[in-house]
ROVO-179380 format. One record per atom (N, C-alpha, C): residue number from 0; residue in one letter; atom name; z, y, x. Coordinates in nm, 2 decimals, decimal comma. Example, Ala and Ser with C-alpha at 12.3 -4.5 7.8 and 13.67 -1.06 7.14 Angstrom:
BEGIN
+-----+---------+-------+--------+--------+--------+
! num ! residuo ! atomo !      w !      v !      u !
+-----+---------+-------+--------+--------+--------+
!   0 !       A !     N !   0,78 !  -0,57 !   1,32 !
!   0 !       A !    CA !   0,78 !  -0,45 !   1,23 !
!   0 !       A !     C !   0,78 !  -0,33 !   1,32 !
!   1 !       S !     N !   0,71 !  -0,22 !   1,28 !
!   1 !       S !    CA !   0,71 !  -0,11 !   1,37 !
!   1 !       S !     C !   0,79 !   0,00 !   1,29 !
+-----+---------+-------+--------+--------+--------+
***
This chain:
BEGIN
+-----+---------+-------+--------+--------+--------+
! num ! residuo ! atomo !      w !      v !      u !
+-----+---------+-------+--------+--------+--------+
!   0 !       M !     N !   1,95 !   0,64 !   1,13 !
!   0 !       M !    CA !   1,88 !   0,71 !   1,05 !
!   0 !       M !     C !   1,76 !   0,69 !   1,04 !
!   1 !       K !     N !   1,71 !   0,56 !   1,08 !
!   1 !       K !    CA !   1,54 !   0,47 !   1,06 !
!   1 !       K !     C !   1,51 !   0,41 !   0,96 !
!   2 !       W !     N !   1,65 !   0,35 !   0,91 !
!   2 !       W !    CA !   1,64 !   0,30 !   0,77 !
!   2 !       W !     C !   1,62 !   0,38 !   0,68 !
!   3 !       L !     N !   1,71 !   0,50 !   0,69 !
!   3 !       L !    CA !   1,64 !   0,61 !   0,55 !
!   3 !       L !     C !   1,49 !   0,67 !   0,55 !
!   4 !       T !     N !   1,47 !   0,66 !   0,66 !
!   4 !       T !    CA !   1,32 !   0,72 !   0,69 !
!   4 !       T !     C !   1,17 !   0,58 !   0,65 !
!   5 !       L !     N !   1,23 !   0,46 !   0,64 !
!   5 !       L !    CA !   1,21 !   0,36 !   0,62 !
!   5 !       L !     C !   1,20 !   0,38 !   0,43 !
!   6 !       V !     N !   1,29 !   0,39 !   0,38 !
!   6 !       V !    CA !   1,35 !   0,39 !   0,25 !
!   6 !       V !     C !   1,27 !   0,50 !   0,16 !
!   7 !       L !     N !   1,27 !   0,62 !   0,24 !
!   7 !       L !    CA !   1,19 !   0,77 !   0,17 !
!   7 !       L !     C !   1,03 !   0,76 !   0,18 !
!   8 !       L !     N !   0,97 !   0,68 !   0,30 !
!   8 !       L !    CA !   0,84 !   0,69 !   0,27 !
!   8 !       L !     C !   0,77 !   0,62 !   0,21 !
!   9 !       P !     N !   0,78 !   0,53 !   0,12 !
!   9 !       P !    CA !   0,69 !   0,51 !  -0,02 !
!   9 !       P !     C !   0,68 !   0,62 !  -0,12 !
!  10 !       H !     N !   0,85 !   0,70 !  -0,11 !
!  10 !       H !    CA !   0,84 !   0,82 !  -0,23 !
!  10 !       H !     C !   0,79 !   0,91 !  -0,15 !
!  11 !       S !     N !   0,73 !   0,93 !   0,00 !
!  11 !       S !    CA !   0,68 !   1,08 !   0,01 !
!  11 !       S !     C !   0,56 !   1,07 !  -0,01 !
!  12 !       F !     N !   0,48 !   0,97 !  -0,05 !
!  12 !       F !    CA !   0,30 !   1,01 !  -0,07 !
!  12 !       F !     C !   0,27 !   1,09 !  -0,15 !
!  13 !       S !     N !   0,37 !   1,10 !  -0,27 !
!  13 !       S !    CA !   0,35 !   1,17 !  -0,43 !
!  13 !       S !     C !   0,33 !   1,32 !  -0,38 !
!  14 !       S !     N !   0,36 !   1,35 !  -0,20 !
!  14 !       S !    CA !   0,41 !   1,48 !  -0,17 !
!  14 !       S !     C !   0,23 !   1,54 !  -0,09 !
!  15 !       F !     N !   0,18 !   1,42 !  -0,06 !
!  15 !       F !    CA !   0,04 !   1,48 !  -0,02 !
!  15 !       F !     C !  -0,03 !   1,53 !  -0,11 !
!  16 !       A !     N !  -0,14 !   1,63 !  -0,07 !
!  16 !       A !    CA !  -0,23 !   1,67 !  -0,17 !
!  16 !       A !     C !  -0,34 !   1,54 !  -0,17 !
!  17 !       Q !     N !  -0,35 !   1,52 !  -0,31 !
!  17 !       Q !    CA !  -0,44 !   1,38 !  -0,33 !
!  17 !       Q !     C !  -0,53 !   1,43 !  -0,46 !
!  18 !       D !     N !  -0,66 !   1,30 !  -0,48 !
!  18 !       D !    CA !  -0,68 !   1,35 !  -0,61 !
!  18 !       D !     C !  -0,76 !   1,23 !  -0,63 !
!  19 !       A !     N !  -0,69 !   1,16 !  -0,72 !
!  19 !       A !    CA !  -0,74 !   1,05 !  -0,76 !
!  19 !       A !     C !  -0,85 !   1,04 !  -0,82 !
!  20 !       K !     N !  -0,90 !   1,15 !  -0,91 !
!  20 !       K !    CA !  -1,03 !   1,13 !  -0,95 !
!  20 !       K !     C !  -1,16 !   1,11 !  -0,83 !
!  21 !       R !     N !  -1,12 !   1,20 !  -0,74 !
!  21 !       R !    CA !  -1,21 !   1,21 !  -0,62 !
!  21 !       R !     C !  -1,17 !   1,07 !  -0,57 !
!  22 !       G !     N !  -1,09 !   0,99 !  -0,55 !
!  22 !       G !    CA !  -1,05 !   0,89 !  -0,51 !
!  22 !       G !     C !  -1,15 !   0,73 !  -0,55 !
!  23 !       E !     N !  -1,16 !   0,81 !  -0,71 !
!  23 !       E !    CA !  -1,23 !   0,66 !  -0,76 !
!  23 !       E !     C !  -1,39 !   0,69 !  -0,76 !
!  24 !       K !     N !  -1,43 !   0,82 !  -0,72 !
!  24 !       K !    CA !  -1,56 !   0,83 !  -0,65 !
!  24 !       K !     C !  -1,58 !   0,73 !  -0,50 !
!  25 !       L !     N !  -1,50 !   0,74 !  -0,41 !
!  25 !       L !    CA !  -1,50 !   0,69 !  -0,32 !
!  25 !       L !     C !  -1,49 !   0,55 !  -0,35 !
!  26 !       Y !     N !  -1,41 !   0,47 !  -0,44 !
!  26 !       Y !    CA !  -1,42 !   0,33 !  -0,46 !
!  26 !       Y !     C !  -1,50 !   0,27 !  -0,44 !
!  27 !       Q !     N !  -1,51 !   0,13 !  -0,37 !
!  27 !       Q !    CA !  -1,63 !   0,06 !  -0,39 !
!  27 !       Q !     C !  -1,62 !  -0,09 !  -0,43 !
!  28 !       C !     N !  -1,53 !  -0,14 !  -0,40 !
!  28 !       C !    CA !  -1,49 !  -0,30 !  -0,35 !
!  28 !       C !     C !  -1,36 !  -0,35 !  -0,41 !
!  29 !       H !     N !  -1,32 !  -0,47 !  -0,42 !
!  29 !       H !    CA !  -1,27 !  -0,53 !  -0,45 !
!  29 !       H !     C !  -1,20 !  -0,54 !  -0,60 !
!  30 !       G !     N !  -1,30 !  -0,53 !  -0,70 !
!  30 !       G !    CA !  -1,34 !  -0,52 !  -0,84 !
!  30 !       G !     C !  -1,30 !  -0,42 !  -0,93 !
!  31 !       K !     N !  -1,31 !  -0,44 !  -1,03 !
!  31 !       K !    CA !  -1,32 !  -0,25 !  -1,13 !
!  31 !       K !     C !  -1,26 !  -0,25 !  -1,12 !
!  32 !       N !     N !  -1,08 !  -0,33 !  -1,12 !
!  32 !       N !    CA !  -0,97 !  -0,28 !  -1,16 !
!  32 !       N !     C !  -0,87 !  -0,33 !  -1,05 !
!  33 !       G !     N !  -0,93 !  -0,35 !  -0,93 !
!  33 !       G !    CA !  -0,87 !  -0,38 !  -0,81 !
!  33 !       G !     C !  -0,80 !  -0,52 !  -0,84 !
!  34 !       E !     N !  -0,90 !  -0,61 !  -0,89 !
!  34 !       E !    CA !  -0,85 !  -0,75 !  -0,90 !
!  34 !       E !     C !  -0,87 !  -0,84 !  -0,83 !
!  35 !       G !     N !  -0,99 !  -0,79 !  -0,73 !
!  35 !       G !    CA !  -1,02 !  -0,87 !  -0,61 !
!  35 !       G !     C !  -1,16 !  -0,90 !  -0,64 !
!  36 !       N !     N !  -1,19 !  -0,95 !  -0,53 !
!  36 !       N !    CA !  -1,36 !  -1,00 !  -0,54 !
!  36 !       N !     C !  -1,41 !  -1,07 !  -0,47 !
!  37 !       P !     N !  -1,38 !  -1,24 !  -0,49 !
!  37 !       P !    CA !  -1,39 !  -1,38 !  -0,42 !
!  37 !       P !     C !  -1,53 !  -1,38 !  -0,37 !
!  38 !       K !     N !  -1,65 !  -1,33 !  -0,43 !
!  38 !       K !    CA !  -1,75 !  -1,32 !  -0,33 !
!  38 !       K !     C !  -1,74 !  -1,24 !  -0,25 !
!  39 !       E !     N !  -1,70 !  -1,13 !  -0,23 !
!  39 !       E !    CA !  -1,68 !  -1,03 !  -0,12 !
!  39 !       E !     C !  -1,59 !  -1,08 !  -0,03 !
!  40 !       E !     N !  -1,48 !  -1,18 !  -0,05 !
!  40 !       E !    CA !  -1,36 !  -1,21 !   0,00 !
!  40 !       E !     C !  -1,27 !  -1,04 !  -0,03 !
!  41 !       A !     N !  -1,24 !  -1,01 !  -0,11 !
!  41 !       A !    CA !  -1,19 !  -0,87 !  -0,10 !
!  41 !       A !     C !  -1,05 !  -0,92 !  -0,22 !
!  42 !       P !     N !  -0,91 !  -0,94 !  -0,12 !
!  42 !       P !    CA !  -0,81 !  -0,97 !  -0,26 !
!  42 !       P !     C !  -0,80 !  -0,84 !  -0,33 !
!  43 !       R !     N !  -0,70 !  -0,87 !  -0,40 !
!  43 !       R !    CA !  -0,66 !  -0,79 !  -0,51 !
!  43 !       R !     C !  -0,61 !  -0,70 !  -0,43 !
!  44 !       I !     N !  -0,60 !  -0,59 !  -0,50 !
!  44 !       I !    CA !  -0,53 !  -0,48 !  -0,41 !
!  44 !       I !     C !  -0,43 !  -0,37 !  -0,50 !
!  45 !       S !     N !  -0,51 !  -0,41 !  -0,64 !
!  45 !       S !    CA !  -0,40 !  -0,30 !  -0,77 !
!  45 !       S !     C !  -0,29 !  -0,37 !  -0,78 !
!  46 !       G !     N !  -0,14 !  -0,27 !  -0,78 !
!  46 !       G !    CA !  -0,01 !  -0,30 !  -0,79 !
!  46 !       G !     C !  -0,01 !  -0,24 !  -0,62 !
!  47 !       Q !     N !  -0,04 !  -0,24 !  -0,52 !
!  47 !       Q !    CA !  -0,02 !  -0,20 !  -0,39 !
!  47 !       Q !     C !   0,04 !  -0,04 !  -0,41 !
!  48 !       F !     N !   0,16 !  -0,03 !  -0,30 !
!  48 !       F !    CA !   0,21 !   0,12 !  -0,29 !
!  48 !       F !     C !   0,10 !   0,20 !  -0,22 !
!  49 !       A !     N !   0,05 !   0,32 !  -0,27 !
!  49 !       A !    CA !  -0,03 !   0,40 !  -0,15 !
!  49 !       A !     C !  -0,02 !   0,40 !  -0,06 !
!  50 !       W !     N !   0,10 !   0,47 !   0,01 !
!  50 !       W !    CA !   0,10 !   0,43 !   0,14 !
!  50 !       W !     C !   0,06 !   0,27 !   0,21 !
!  51 !       Y !     N !   0,12 !   0,20 !   0,16 !
!  51 !       Y !    CA !   0,07 !   0,08 !   0,23 !
!  51 !       Y !     C !  -0,16 !   0,03 !   0,25 !
!  52 !       I !     N !  -0,15 !   0,08 !   0,17 !
!  52 !       I !    CA !  -0,33 !   0,13 !   0,13 !
!  52 !       I !     C !  -0,37 !   0,18 !   0,24 !
!  53 !       V !     N !  -0,30 !   0,30 !   0,22 !
!  53 !       V !    CA !  -0,33 !   0,40 !   0,40 !
!  53 !       V !     C !  -0,30 !   0,34 !   0,50 !
!  54 !       T !     N !  -0,19 !   0,31 !   0,56 !
!  54 !       T !    CA !  -0,16 !   0,23 !   0,64 !
!  54 !       T !     C !  -0,27 !   0,10 !   0,69 !
!  55 !       Q !     N !  -0,31 !   0,06 !   0,58 !
!  55 !       Q !    CA !  -0,39 !  -0,11 !   0,62 !
!  55 !       Q !     C !  -0,52 !  -0,03 !   0,63 !
!  56 !       I !     N !  -0,60 !   0,11 !   0,58 !
!  56 !       I !    CA !  -0,73 !   0,13 !   0,63 !
!  56 !       I !     C !  -0,72 !   0,22 !   0,78 !
!  57 !       K !     N !  -0,62 !   0,28 !   0,78 !
!  57 !       K !    CA !  -0,57 !   0,34 !   0,92 !
!  57 !       K !     C !  -0,59 !   0,22 !   1,06 !
!  58 !       K !     N !  -0,50 !   0,11 !   1,00 !
!  58 !       K !    CA !  -0,55 !   0,02 !   1,09 !
!  58 !       K !     C !  -0,65 !  -0,02 !   1,12 !
!  59 !       F !     N !  -0,74 !  -0,08 !   0,99 !
!  59 !       F !    CA !  -0,89 !  -0,10 !   1,01 !
!  59 !       F !     C !  -0,96 !  -0,02 !   1,11 !
!  60 !       L !     N !  -0,94 !   0,13 !   1,08 !
!  60 !       L !    CA !  -1,03 !   0,19 !   1,13 !
!  60 !       L !     C !  -0,95 !   0,20 !   1,30 !
!  61 !       S !     N !  -0,83 !   0,20 !   1,32 !
!  61 !       S !    CA !  -0,82 !   0,19 !   1,50 !
!  61 !       S !     C !  -0,82 !   0,04 !   1,56 !
!  62 !       G !     N !  -0,90 !  -0,06 !   1,51 !
!  62 !       G !    CA !  -0,97 !  -0,17 !   1,57 !
!  62 !       G !     C !  -0,79 !  -0,28 !   1,52 !
!  63 !       D !     N !  -0,64 !  -0,19 !   1,51 !
!  63 !       D !    CA !  -0,55 !  -0,29 !   1,49 !
!  63 !       D !     C !  -0,59 !  -0,39 !   1,38 !
!  64 !       R !     N !  -0,64 !  -0,37 !   1,30 !
!  64 !       R !    CA !  -0,69 !  -0,52 !   1,22 !
!  64 !       R !     C !  -0,81 !  -0,50 !   1,20 !
!  65 !       K !     N !  -0,87 !  -0,62 !   1,17 !
!  65 !       K !    CA !  -0,99 !  -0,68 !   1,20 !
!  65 !       K !     C !  -1,08 !  -0,71 !   1,11 !
!  66 !       N !     N !  -1,15 !  -0,65 !   1,03 !
!  66 !       N !    CA !  -1,25 !  -0,72 !   0,92 !
!  66 !       N !     C !  -1,41 !  -0,63 !   0,90 !
!  67 !       S !     N !  -1,47 !  -0,71 !   0,96 !
!  67 !       S !    CA !  -1,65 !  -0,63 !   0,97 !
!  67 !       S !     C !  -1,68 !  -0,63 !   0,83 !
!  68 !       K !     N !  -1,62 !  -0,64 !   0,72 !
!  68 !       K !    CA !  -1,68 !  -0,70 !   0,58 !
!  68 !       K !     C !  -1,57 !  -0,50 !   0,51 !
!  69 !       M !     N !  -1,51 !  -0,47 !   0,58 !
!  69 !       M !    CA !  -1,46 !  -0,36 !   0,54 !
!  69 !       M !     C !  -1,47 !  -0,22 !   0,58 !
!  70 !       M !     N !  -1,56 !  -0,25 !   0,69 !
!  70 !       M !    CA !  -1,62 !  -0,10 !   0,83 !
!  70 !       M !     C !  -1,68 !  -0,01 !   0,73 !
!  71 !       P !     N !  -1,79 !  -0,12 !   0,68 !
!  71 !       P !    CA !  -1,94 !  -0,01 !   0,61 !
!  71 !       P !     C !  -1,87 !   0,06 !   0,50 !
!  72 !       Y !     N !  -1,77 !   0,04 !   0,45 !
!  72 !       Y !    CA !  -1,67 !   0,11 !   0,35 !
!  72 !       Y !     C !  -1,62 !   0,21 !   0,41 !
!  73 !       I !     N !  -1,52 !   0,22 !   0,49 !
!  73 !       I !    CA !  -1,39 !   0,27 !   0,52 !
!  73 !       I !     C !  -1,49 !   0,39 !   0,65 !
!  74 !       K !     N !  -1,57 !   0,34 !   0,70 !
!  74 !       K !    CA !  -1,55 !   0,38 !   0,86 !
!  74 !       K !     C !  -1,59 !   0,54 !   0,87 !
!  75 !       K !     N !  -1,66 !   0,58 !   0,78 !
!  75 !       K !    CA !  -1,68 !   0,71 !   0,78 !
!  75 !       K !     C !  -1,61 !   0,84 !   0,68 !
!  76 !       L !     N !  -1,43 !   0,76 !   0,65 !
!  76 !       L !    CA !  -1,38 !   0,83 !   0,56 !
!  76 !       L !     C !  -1,28 !   0,95 !   0,67 !
!  77 !       S !     N !  -1,24 !   1,01 !   0,58 !
!  77 !       S !    CA !  -1,17 !   1,17 !   0,62 !
!  77 !       S !     C !  -1,04 !   1,10 !   0,65 !
!  78 !       G !     N !  -0,92 !   1,17 !   0,65 !
!  78 !       G !    CA !  -0,80 !   1,14 !   0,60 !
!  78 !       G !     C !  -0,75 !   1,18 !   0,47 !
!  79 !       K !     N !  -0,85 !   1,30 !   0,40 !
!  79 !       K !    CA !  -0,80 !   1,29 !   0,26 !
!  79 !       K !     C !  -0,90 !   1,22 !   0,20 !
!  80 !       D !     N !  -1,01 !   1,19 !   0,22 !
!  80 !       D !    CA !  -1,07 !   1,04 !   0,16 !
!  80 !       D !     C !  -0,97 !   0,94 !   0,11 !
!  81 !       I !     N !  -0,92 !   0,89 !   0,23 !
!  81 !       I !    CA !  -0,82 !   0,80 !   0,25 !
!  81 !       I !     C !  -0,67 !   0,81 !   0,13 !
!  82 !       N !     N !  -0,64 !   0,90 !   0,18 !
!  82 !       N !    CA !  -0,54 !   0,97 !   0,06 !
!  82 !       N !     C !  -0,56 !   0,97 !  -0,08 !
!  83 !       D !     N !  -0,72 !   1,02 !  -0,09 !
!  83 !       D !    CA !  -0,76 !   1,03 !  -0,22 !
!  83 !       D !     C !  -0,81 !   0,87 !  -0,28 !
!  84 !       L !     N !  -0,84 !   0,83 !  -0,21 !
!  84 !       L !    CA !  -0,88 !   0,65 !  -0,24 !
!  84 !       L !     C !  -0,74 !   0,59 !  -0,27 !
!  85 !       A !     N !  -0,61 !   0,61 !  -0,19 !
!  85 !       A !    CA !  -0,51 !   0,56 !  -0,22 !
!  85 !       A !     C !  -0,44 !   0,60 !  -0,33 !
!  86 !       A !     N !  -0,43 !   0,74 !  -0,37 !
!  86 !       A !    CA !  -0,39 !   0,75 !  -0,53 !
!  86 !       A !     C !  -0,46 !   0,70 !  -0,63 !
!  87 !       Y !     N !  -0,63 !   0,71 !  -0,62 !
!  87 !       Y !    CA !  -0,65 !   0,65 !  -0,69 !
!  87 !       Y !     C !  -0,64 !   0,47 !  -0,72 !
!  88 !       I !     N !  -0,62 !   0,40 !  -0,64 !
!  88 !       I !    CA !  -0,51 !   0,25 !  -0,64 !
!  88 !       I !     C !  -0,45 !   0,22 !  -0,70 !
!  89 !       L !     N !  -0,33 !   0,31 !  -0,64 !
!  89 !       L !    CA !  -0,23 !   0,33 !  -0,66 !
!  89 !       L !     C !  -0,19 !   0,35 !  -0,86 !
!  90 !       K !     N !  -0,30 !   0,39 !  -0,91 !
!  90 !       K !    CA !  -0,33 !   0,41 !  -1,11 !
!  90 !       K !     C !  -0,40 !   0,31 !  -1,12 !
!  91 !       M !     N !  -0,44 !   0,19 !  -1,05 !
!  91 !       M !    CA !  -0,50 !   0,09 !  -1,11 !
!  91 !       M !     C !  -0,38 !  -0,03 !  -1,12 !
!  92 !       T !     N !  -0,43 !  -0,11 !  -1,26 !
!  92 !       T !    CA !  -0,37 !  -0,20 !  -1,31 !
!  92 !       T !     C !  -0,44 !  -0,33 !  -1,33 !
!  93 !       T !     N !  -0,40 !  -0,45 !  -1,31 !
!  93 !       T !    CA !  -0,51 !  -0,55 !  -1,33 !
!  93 !       T !     C !  -0,46 !  -0,60 !  -1,46 !
!  94 !       K !     N !  -0,59 !  -0,62 !  -1,54 !
!  94 !       K !    CA !  -0,57 !  -0,70 !  -1,66 !
!  94 !       K !     C !  -0,54 !  -0,86 !  -1,68 !
+-----+---------+-------+--------+--------+--------+
***
């Protein structure tokens, strides 16, 4: 049964209430189209699944993943903020 949960998890994100327009206002780094920003050591994030973005932000916030450059951008994000941001990133395409 665990494998079924893992298979369905990426697809279940679309059921969350999310607002990509609002997420666009929250987005601050990783390049205009999510292509990455070498000056800031920010990797490319366009093309990532929304569930992955949510998981990684939560890992930064909990301290499970360390990155002092990310914290100023994410430390005050609410759960809704994180979902909205992930919805915006999901729509990005690197040109």
